[in-house]
KELUM-451162 format. One record per residue: residue in one letter; y, x, z of N, C-alpha, C, O in turn; chain. Coordinates in steps of 0.02 Angstrom, whole numbers, plus 50000, padded with zeros to 5 digits. Layout:
{code = A	nyy = Y	nxx = X	nzz = Z	cayy = Y	caxx = X	cazz = Z	cyy = Y	cxx = X	czz = Z	oyy = Y	oxx = X	ozz = Z	unit = A}
...
# end
This chain:
{code = M	nyy = 50208	nxx = 50732	nzz = 51098	cayy = 50225	caxx = 50643	cazz = 51097	cyy = 50161	cxx = 50590	czz = 51071	oyy = 50141	oxx = 50593	ozz = 51013	unit = A}
{code = T	nyy = 50141	nxx = 50559	nzz = 51104	cayy = 50053	caxx = 50522	cazz = 51112	cyy = 50063	cxx = 50502	czz = 51045	oyy = 50123	oxx = 50513	ozz = 51036	unit = A}
{code = V	nyy = 50040	nxx = 50479	nzz = 50992	cayy = 50020	caxx = 50441	cazz = 50947	cyy = 50069	cxx = 50364	czz = 50962	oyy = 50108	oxx = 50333	ozz = 50927	unit = A}
{code = L	nyy = 50044	nxx = 50356	nzz = 51027	cayy = 50058	caxx = 50275	cazz = 51056	cyy = 50131	cxx = 50287	czz = 51066	oyy = 50174	oxx = 50243	ozz = 51061	unit = A}
{code = E	nyy = 50143	nxx = 50350	nzz = 51080	cayy = 50230	caxx = 50339	cazz = 51095	cyy = 50247	cxx = 50354	czz = 51039	oyy = 50271	oxx = 50303	ozz = 51015	unit = A}
{code = L	nyy = 50249	nxx = 50399	nzz = 50998	cayy = 50267	caxx = 50373	cazz = 50919	cyy = 50246	cxx = 50314	czz = 50898	oyy = 50229	oxx = 50327	ozz = 50840	unit = A}
{code = K	nyy = 50238	nxx = 50269	nzz = 50904	cayy = 50234	caxx = 50195	cazz = 50859	cyy = 50285	cxx = 50169	czz = 50897	oyy = 50334	oxx = 50144	ozz = 50870	unit = A}
{code = K	nyy = 50278	nxx = 50174	nzz = 50973	cayy = 50340	caxx = 50150	cazz = 51018	cyy = 50390	cxx = 50172	czz = 50985	oyy = 50391	oxx = 50137	ozz = 50934	unit = A}
{code = S	nyy = 50423	nxx = 50200	nzz = 50983	cayy = 50466	caxx = 50242	cazz = 50966	cyy = 50472	cxx = 50224	czz = 50885	oyy = 50525	oxx = 50192	ozz = 50886	unit = A}
{code = I	nyy = 50457	nxx = 50225	nzz = 50838	cayy = 50469	caxx = 50225	cazz = 50762	cyy = 50493	cxx = 50134	czz = 50781	oyy = 50550	oxx = 50114	ozz = 50769	unit = A}
{code = H	nyy = 50445	nxx = 50092	nzz = 50809	cayy = 50439	caxx = 50028	cazz = 50797	cyy = 50519	cxx = 49997	czz = 50845	oyy = 50547	oxx = 49945	ozz = 50830	unit = A}
{code = A	nyy = 50539	nxx = 50037	nzz = 50893	cayy = 50605	caxx = 50016	cazz = 50932	cyy = 50635	cxx = 50044	czz = 50861	oyy = 50660	oxx = 49995	ozz = 50833	unit = A}
{code = K	nyy = 50644	nxx = 50115	nzz = 50810	cayy = 50701	caxx = 50105	cazz = 50780	cyy = 50705	cxx = 50058	czz = 50726	oyy = 50751	oxx = 50019	ozz = 50718	unit = A}
{code = I	nyy = 50669	nxx = 50063	nzz = 50697	cayy = 50628	caxx = 49995	cazz = 50647	cyy = 50666	cxx = 49926	czz = 50678	oyy = 50696	oxx = 49888	ozz = 50639	unit = A}
{code = D	nyy = 50665	nxx = 49919	nzz = 50718	cayy = 50655	caxx = 49842	cazz = 50741	cyy = 50746	cxx = 49834	czz = 50747	oyy = 50773	oxx = 49778	ozz = 50752	unit = A}
{code = N	nyy = 50796	nxx = 49917	nzz = 50744	cayy = 50853	caxx = 49923	cazz = 50773	cyy = 50904	cxx = 49924	czz = 50664	oyy = 50964	oxx = 49921	ozz = 50650	unit = A}
{code = L	nyy = 50865	nxx = 49928	nzz = 50635	cayy = 50865	caxx = 49951	cazz = 50577	cyy = 50886	cxx = 49882	czz = 50549	oyy = 50845	oxx = 49836	ozz = 50550	unit = A}
{code = D	nyy = 50974	nxx = 49872	nzz = 50514	cayy = 50975	caxx = 49813	cazz = 50470	cyy = 50992	cxx = 49836	czz = 50384	oyy = 51036	oxx = 49816	ozz = 50346	unit = A}
{code = D	nyy = 50955	nxx = 49870	nzz = 50378	cayy = 50971	caxx = 49911	cazz = 50293	cyy = 50905	cxx = 49875	czz = 50265	oyy = 50846	oxx = 49892	ozz = 50269	unit = A}
{code = P	nyy = 50945	nxx = 49799	nzz = 50226	cayy = 50870	caxx = 49791	cazz = 50193	cyy = 50831	cxx = 49866	czz = 50139	oyy = 50771	oxx = 49882	ozz = 50141	unit = A}
{code = A	nyy = 50875	nxx = 49893	nzz = 50104	cayy = 50848	caxx = 49937	cazz = 50066	cyy = 50801	cxx = 49987	czz = 50083	oyy = 50749	oxx = 50006	ozz = 50057	unit = A}
{code = Y	nyy = 50843	nxx = 50008	nzz = 50152	cayy = 50800	caxx = 50072	cazz = 50185	cyy = 50719	cxx = 50027	czz = 50207	oyy = 50671	oxx = 50063	ozz = 50190	unit = A}
{code = L	nyy = 50702	nxx = 49976	nzz = 50231	cayy = 50657	caxx = 49953	cazz = 50273	cyy = 50610	cxx = 49928	czz = 50209	oyy = 50553	oxx = 49909	ozz = 50219	unit = A}
{code = E	nyy = 50635	nxx = 49930	nzz = 50148	cayy = 50609	caxx = 49897	cazz = 50093	cyy = 50569	cxx = 49977	czz = 50079	oyy = 50512	oxx = 49992	ozz = 50061	unit = A}
{code = A	nyy = 50615	nxx = 50007	nzz = 50094	cayy = 50577	caxx = 50116	cazz = 50065	cyy = 50520	cxx = 50128	czz = 50110	oyy = 50468	oxx = 50158	ozz = 50097	unit = A}
{code = L	nyy = 50540	nxx = 50097	nzz = 50173	cayy = 50481	caxx = 50103	cazz = 50207	cyy = 50426	cxx = 50062	czz = 50240	oyy = 50391	oxx = 50073	ozz = 50289	unit = A}
{code = E	nyy = 50428	nxx = 50005	nzz = 50193	cayy = 50365	caxx = 49971	cazz = 50162	cyy = 50319	cxx = 50005	czz = 50146	oyy = 50264	oxx = 50023	ozz = 50165	unit = A}
{code = S	nyy = 50375	nxx = 50012	nzz = 50078	cayy = 50341	caxx = 50037	cazz = 50000	cyy = 50300	cxx = 50117	czz = 50036	oyy = 50246	oxx = 50138	ozz = 50016	unit = A}
{code = M	nyy = 50329	nxx = 50140	nzz = 50076	cayy = 50281	caxx = 50210	cazz = 50109	cyy = 50224	cxx = 50193	czz = 50138	oyy = 50173	oxx = 50227	ozz = 50136	unit = A}
{code = I	nyy = 50234	nxx = 50125	nzz = 50174	cayy = 50166	caxx = 50115	cazz = 50214	cyy = 50110	cxx = 50081	czz = 50172	oyy = 50051	oxx = 50075	ozz = 50186	unit = A}
{code = D	nyy = 50145	nxx = 50060	nzz = 50112	cayy = 50103	caxx = 50015	cazz = 50074	cyy = 50051	cxx = 50069	czz = 50038	oyy = 49992	oxx = 50075	ozz = 50054	unit = A}
{code = Q	nyy = 50084	nxx = 50109	nzz = 49985	cayy = 50072	caxx = 50175	cazz = 49958	cyy = 50015	cxx = 50199	czz = 50012	oyy = 49955	oxx = 50194	ozz = 49997	unit = A}
{code = R	nyy = 50035	nxx = 50225	nzz = 50073	cayy = 49979	caxx = 50264	cazz = 50117	cyy = 49909	cxx = 50244	czz = 50130	oyy = 49858	oxx = 50276	ozz = 50141	unit = A}
{code = Q	nyy = 49930	nxx = 50151	nzz = 50125	cayy = 49850	caxx = 50122	cazz = 50135	cyy = 49824	cxx = 50100	czz = 50083	oyy = 49776	oxx = 50062	ozz = 50083	unit = A}
{code = K	nyy = 49862	nxx = 50128	nzz = 50016	cayy = 49831	caxx = 50126	cazz = 49962	cyy = 49796	cxx = 50190	czz = 49932	oyy = 49773	oxx = 50189	ozz = 49875	unit = A}
{code = D	nyy = 49792	nxx = 50257	nzz = 49980	cayy = 49772	caxx = 50319	cazz = 49960	cyy = 49713	cxx = 50316	czz = 50018	oyy = 49674	oxx = 50364	ozz = 50017	unit = A}
{code = E	nyy = 49707	nxx = 50287	nzz = 50047	cayy = 49656	caxx = 50294	cazz = 50092	cyy = 49570	cxx = 50317	czz = 50066	oyy = 49535	oxx = 50291	ozz = 50022	unit = A}
{code = V	nyy = 49558	nxx = 50358	nzz = 50099	cayy = 49503	caxx = 50378	cazz = 50060	cyy = 49428	cxx = 50312	czz = 50090	oyy = 49424	oxx = 50284	ozz = 50145	unit = A}
{code = I	nyy = 49391	nxx = 50308	nzz = 50044	cayy = 49318	caxx = 50259	cazz = 50072	cyy = 49270	cxx = 50322	czz = 50056	oyy = 49263	oxx = 50354	ozz = 50004	unit = A}
{code = E	nyy = 49230	nxx = 50331	nzz = 50133	cayy = 49172	caxx = 50378	cazz = 50150	cyy = 49103	cxx = 50323	czz = 50114	oyy = 49096	oxx = 50263	ozz = 50125	unit = A}
{code = I	nyy = 49070	nxx = 50357	nzz = 50081	cayy = 49003	caxx = 50319	cazz = 50071	cyy = 48953	cxx = 50342	czz = 50076	oyy = 48941	oxx = 50395	ozz = 50047	unit = A}
{code = S	nyy = 48889	nxx = 50297	nzz = 50130	cayy = 48835	caxx = 50354	cazz = 50151	cyy = 48812	cxx = 50365	czz = 50084	oyy = 48819	oxx = 50342	ozz = 50028	unit = A}
{code = E	nyy = 48770	nxx = 50425	nzz = 50125	cayy = 48729	caxx = 50467	cazz = 50063	cyy = 48677	cxx = 50401	czz = 50034	oyy = 48666	oxx = 50389	ozz = 49974	unit = A}
{code = K	nyy = 48655	nxx = 50370	nzz = 50082	cayy = 48597	caxx = 50284	cazz = 50060	cyy = 48633	cxx = 50264	czz = 49996	oyy = 48603	oxx = 50253	ozz = 49942	unit = A}
{code = H	nyy = 48689	nxx = 50261	nzz = 50004	cayy = 48720	caxx = 50217	cazz = 49977	cyy = 48747	cxx = 50244	czz = 49871	oyy = 48749	oxx = 50211	ozz = 49819	unit = A}
{code = M	nyy = 48760	nxx = 50320	nzz = 49890	cayy = 48772	caxx = 50357	cazz = 49858	cyy = 48699	cxx = 50373	czz = 49806	oyy = 48698	oxx = 50386	ozz = 49746	unit = A}
{code = A	nyy = 48668	nxx = 50368	nzz = 49833	cayy = 48583	caxx = 50385	cazz = 49794	cyy = 48597	cxx = 50328	czz = 49757	oyy = 48608	oxx = 50340	ozz = 49697	unit = A}
{code = S	nyy = 48601	nxx = 50262	nzz = 49775	cayy = 48581	caxx = 50199	cazz = 49751	cyy = 48629	cxx = 50203	czz = 49696	oyy = 48599	oxx = 50194	ozz = 49643	unit = A}
{code = I	nyy = 48700	nxx = 50213	nzz = 49686	cayy = 48727	caxx = 50220	cazz = 49661	cyy = 48717	cxx = 50277	czz = 49590	oyy = 48749	oxx = 50263	ozz = 49539	unit = A}
{code = E	nyy = 48683	nxx = 50326	nzz = 49590	cayy = 48683	caxx = 50364	cazz = 49549	cyy = 48631	cxx = 50366	czz = 49523	oyy = 48623	oxx = 50403	ozz = 49474	unit = A}
{code = Q	nyy = 48573	nxx = 50319	nzz = 49553	cayy = 48521	caxx = 50294	cazz = 49514	cyy = 48513	cxx = 50231	czz = 49475	oyy = 48462	oxx = 50216	ozz = 49443	unit = A}
{code = G	nyy = 48579	nxx = 50187	nzz = 49480	cayy = 48597	caxx = 50137	cazz = 49454	cyy = 48638	cxx = 50195	czz = 49374	oyy = 48612	oxx = 50192	ozz = 49318	unit = A}
{code = M	nyy = 48684	nxx = 50228	nzz = 49385	cayy = 48725	caxx = 50251	cazz = 49349	cyy = 48643	cxx = 50274	czz = 49275	oyy = 48643	oxx = 50264	ozz = 49214	unit = A}
{code = R	nyy = 48601	nxx = 50299	nzz = 49310	cayy = 48541	caxx = 50346	cazz = 49276	cyy = 48513	cxx = 50297	czz = 49236	oyy = 48503	oxx = 50301	ozz = 49175	unit = A}
{code = D	nyy = 48499	nxx = 50237	nzz = 49281	cayy = 48465	caxx = 50135	cazz = 49241	cyy = 48495	cxx = 50155	czz = 49182	oyy = 48460	oxx = 50171	ozz = 49133	unit = A}
{code = M	nyy = 48584	nxx = 50156	nzz = 49181	cayy = 48599	caxx = 50129	cazz = 49129	cyy = 48618	cxx = 50183	czz = 49094	oyy = 48646	oxx = 50166	ozz = 49042	unit = A}
{code = K	nyy = 48615	nxx = 50238	nzz = 49101	cayy = 48625	caxx = 50287	cazz = 49030	cyy = 48556	cxx = 50302	czz = 48986	oyy = 48556	oxx = 50324	ozz = 48929	unit = A}
{code = N	nyy = 48482	nxx = 50279	nzz = 49036	cayy = 48428	caxx = 50264	cazz = 49006	cyy = 48397	cxx = 50204	czz = 48975	oyy = 48341	oxx = 50204	ozz = 48949	unit = A}
{code = G	nyy = 48442	nxx = 50145	nzz = 48979	cayy = 48449	caxx = 50071	cazz = 48947	cyy = 48397	cxx = 50039	czz = 49005	oyy = 48362	oxx = 49990	ozz = 48997	unit = A}
{code = D	nyy = 48401	nxx = 50080	nzz = 49062	cayy = 48354	caxx = 50012	cazz = 49105	cyy = 48387	cxx = 49961	czz = 49139	oyy = 48375	oxx = 49959	ozz = 49200	unit = A}
{code = F	nyy = 48437	nxx = 49905	nzz = 49110	cayy = 48448	caxx = 49853	cazz = 49134	cyy = 48461	cxx = 49799	czz = 49099	oyy = 48448	oxx = 49797	ozz = 49039	unit = A}
{code = L	nyy = 48491	nxx = 49742	nzz = 49134	cayy = 48464	caxx = 49683	cazz = 49090	cyy = 48558	cxx = 49645	czz = 49059	oyy = 48603	oxx = 49636	ozz = 49100	unit = A}
{code = T	nyy = 48566	nxx = 49632	nzz = 48992	cayy = 48639	caxx = 49594	cazz = 48997	cyy = 48611	cxx = 49553	czz = 49042	oyy = 48560	oxx = 49548	ozz = 49076	unit = A}
{code = M	nyy = 48696	nxx = 49507	nzz = 49022	cayy = 48695	caxx = 49440	cazz = 49074	cyy = 48643	cxx = 49397	czz = 49033	oyy = 48606	oxx = 49357	ozz = 49063	unit = A}
{code = E	nyy = 48641	nxx = 49405	nzz = 48958	cayy = 48603	caxx = 49326	cazz = 48930	cyy = 48513	cxx = 49367	czz = 48961	oyy = 48467	oxx = 49339	ozz = 48991	unit = A}
{code = Q	nyy = 48516	nxx = 49413	nzz = 48946	cayy = 48432	caxx = 49394	cazz = 48989	cyy = 48436	cxx = 49383	czz = 49048	oyy = 48407	oxx = 49333	ozz = 49068	unit = A}
{code = L	nyy = 48465	nxx = 49415	nzz = 49086	cayy = 48477	caxx = 49374	cazz = 49172	cyy = 48483	cxx = 49332	czz = 49150	oyy = 48429	oxx = 49325	ozz = 49119	unit = A}
{code = E	nyy = 48510	nxx = 49293	nzz = 49141	cayy = 48530	caxx = 49189	cazz = 49134	cyy = 48474	cxx = 49168	czz = 49112	oyy = 48453	oxx = 49123	ozz = 49148	unit = A}
{code = K	nyy = 48431	nxx = 49183	nzz = 49057	cayy = 48373	caxx = 49145	cazz = 49037	cyy = 48315	cxx = 49169	czz = 49082	oyy = 48265	oxx = 49134	ozz = 49077	unit = A}
{code = R	nyy = 48311	nxx = 49237	nzz = 49138	cayy = 48273	caxx = 49238	cazz = 49186	cyy = 48291	cxx = 49194	czz = 49215	oyy = 48243	oxx = 49156	ozz = 49225	unit = A}
{code = Y	nyy = 48346	nxx = 49172	nzz = 49241	cayy = 48358	caxx = 49126	cazz = 49298	cyy = 48363	cxx = 49068	czz = 49275	oyy = 48399	oxx = 49035	ozz = 49312	unit = A}
{code = E	nyy = 48337	nxx = 49030	nzz = 49218	cayy = 48342	caxx = 48981	cazz = 49194	cyy = 48247	cxx = 48983	czz = 49198	oyy = 48221	oxx = 48934	ozz = 49226	unit = A}
{code = K	nyy = 48222	nxx = 49012	nzz = 49184	cayy = 48154	caxx = 49021	cazz = 49200	cyy = 48133	cxx = 49023	czz = 49264	oyy = 48078	oxx = 48995	ozz = 49272	unit = A}
{code = W	nyy = 48158	nxx = 49047	nzz = 49315	cayy = 48135	caxx = 49055	cazz = 49386	cyy = 48157	cxx = 48970	czz = 49426	oyy = 48124	oxx = 48935	ozz = 49466	unit = A}
{code = L	nyy = 48214	nxx = 48962	nzz = 49400	cayy = 48228	caxx = 48877	cazz = 49410	cyy = 48187	cxx = 48824	czz = 49396	oyy = 48181	oxx = 48778	ozz = 49436	unit = A}
{code = K	nyy = 48158	nxx = 48824	nzz = 49344	cayy = 48098	caxx = 48794	cazz = 49300	cyy = 48054	cxx = 48785	czz = 49351	oyy = 48038	oxx = 48737	ozz = 49386	unit = A}
{code = D	nyy = 48033	nxx = 48858	nzz = 49346	cayy = 47960	caxx = 48883	cazz = 49420	cyy = 47940	cxx = 48854	czz = 49466	oyy = 47896	oxx = 48880	ozz = 49501	unit = A}
# end
């Protein structure tokens, strides 16, 4: 059975269900599956994340207050 055929079969069975508890259980299973999806991060983005983590560890970052002061200065210039 192809994926499309399987989907059609499942849709037909769901359309004939009248048990709210069963339908809620199916919905919960589908929602959980969507939450478990893995998001792949490209090597380029992963390298940027790792660099940012190293920067933070080494204290190479601005606090929000420092950033706001810089932003105010940029607006004045």
